[in-house]
C-alpha positions in Angstrom: -59.7 23.0 -2.5 -57.4 24.1 0.4 -57.5 20.1 1.5 -56.2 19.6 -1.8 -53.4 21.6 -2.0 -52.4 20.7 1.9 -52.4 16.7 0.7 -50.3 17.8 -2.2 -47.6 19.8 -0.2 -47.7 16.9 2.4 -46.8 14.0 -0.1 -44.2 16.5 -2.2 -42.6 16.6 1.6 -43.0 12.8 2.0 -41.5 12.1 -1.2 -38.3 14.4 -1.4 -37.5 13.1 2.2 -37.7 9.8 1.0 -35.6 10.3 -2.2 -32.8 12.2 0.3 -32.7 9.1 2.4 -31.9 7.1 -0.5 -29.2 9.2 -2.2 -27.6 9.3 1.3 -27.4 5.5 1.5 -26.1 5.2 -2.0 -23.2 7.5 -1.1 -22.4 5.7 1.9 -22.1 2.5 0.1 -19.6 4.1 -2.6 -17.6 5.3 -0.2 -16.9 2.3 2.3 -16.1 0.3 -1.2 -13.4 2.4 -2.5 -12.0 3.1 0.9 -8.9 0.7 1.3 -7.4 -0.1 4.2 -3.8 1.5 4.1 -1.1 0.8 7.2 2.4 1.9 7.8 5.2 -0.8 7.1 8.7 -0.8 8.6 11.0 -3.2 7.3 14.1 -3.7 5.2 14.0 -3.2 1.6 16.0 -4.7 -1.1 16.0 -4.5 -4.9 18.0 -7.3 -6.1 18.2 -8.8 -9.7 14.6 -7.2 -10.4 12.8 -8.5 -7.3 11.9 -5.9 -4.5 11.3 -7.3 -1.2 10.5 -5.6 2.1 11.4 -7.6 5.1 10.0 -6.9 8.6 10.1 -8.5 11.8 6.9 -10.7 11.3 6.5 -10.6 7.5 8.2 -10.7 4.0 6.4 -9.2 1.2 7.3 -9.0 -2.3 6.8 -5.4 -3.6 4.7 -4.4 -6.6 6.1 -2.6 -9.2 4.8 1.2 -9.6 5.9 4.6 -9.6 6.5 4.8 -6.0 8.5 1.5 -5.3 10.6 2.4 -8.4 11.2 5.8 -6.7 12.0 3.8 -3.4 14.3 1.7 -5.0 16.1 4.6 -6.8 16.3 6.4 -2.9 17.5 2.9 -1.5 20.1 2.6 -4.6 21.9 6.1 -3.7 22.4 4.4 -0.1 23.9 1.2 -0.5 27.1 0.2 -0.9 26.4 -3.2 -2.7 23.9 -5.1 -4.5 23.1 -7.2 -1.4 22.5 -4.4 1.1 19.3 -3.5 2.9 18.0 -0.2 3.9 15.4 0.4 6.7 12.2 2.1 5.3 9.2 3.0 6.2 6.2 2.9 3.9 2.3 3.3 3.6 0.4 0.6 1.7 -1.8 -2.5 1.0 -1.2 -6.0 1.2 -3.1 -7.8 -1.1 -2.8 -11.5 -2.6 -0.7 -11.9 -5.5 -2.7 -12.8 -8.9 0.5 -12.2 -11.2 2.1 -15.6 -12.4 5.8 -14.4 -12.9 6.2 -13.4 -9.0 6.7 -16.6 -6.4 5.2 -14.4 -3.5 1.5 -15.2 -2.1 1.1 -11.6 -1.0 2.4 -8.3 -2.5 2.4 -5.0 -1.0 1.6 -2.0 -3.3 3.2 1.2 -2.1 1.1 4.3 -1.8 3.7 6.5 0.1 7.3 6.6 1.0 7.5 7.9 4.7 11.3 7.3 5.6 14.2 6.0 4.2 17.6 5.5 6.5 20.6 7.0 5.7 22.6 4.0 5.8 22.3 0.5 4.8 20.8 -2.0 7.7 23.5 -3.8 9.8 24.1 -7.4 8.0 22.7 -10.3 9.5 24.6 -12.7 7.7 28.1 -12.2 7.1 29.4 -13.4 3.9 33.0 -14.8 3.5 34.5 -12.8 0.9 38.1 -13.5 1.5 39.8 -16.0 -0.7 41.6 -19.0 0.6 45.4 -18.4 0.7 47.4 -21.3 -0.2 
């Protein structure tokens, strides 16, 4: 009788440990699938004619419209003097392949956090000739 009870207890312990290991493996798989790689991006932001763009030293990304990108656009609009001004920003987000047909960008940036917006527009790289010819 003692042997039967001992065998039952031993098998219960072995089975419970096995189930615990399977649950941990499942939890690990779910965790690794849901975590996205979020990176900080520093560049000049512009929202011109409905197109949002972030341009850095080594990249140019279209910016996906969401609540945070709209908020960034409002913050930048408060700093700019003209529609062509770009403002230096630092944002956190993820870059993915563009699946939307209405956008020409190969990769788009989905902003998940606005880290910094400059107080003044970036210096112009290209100067436009805005003076009229005098006759």
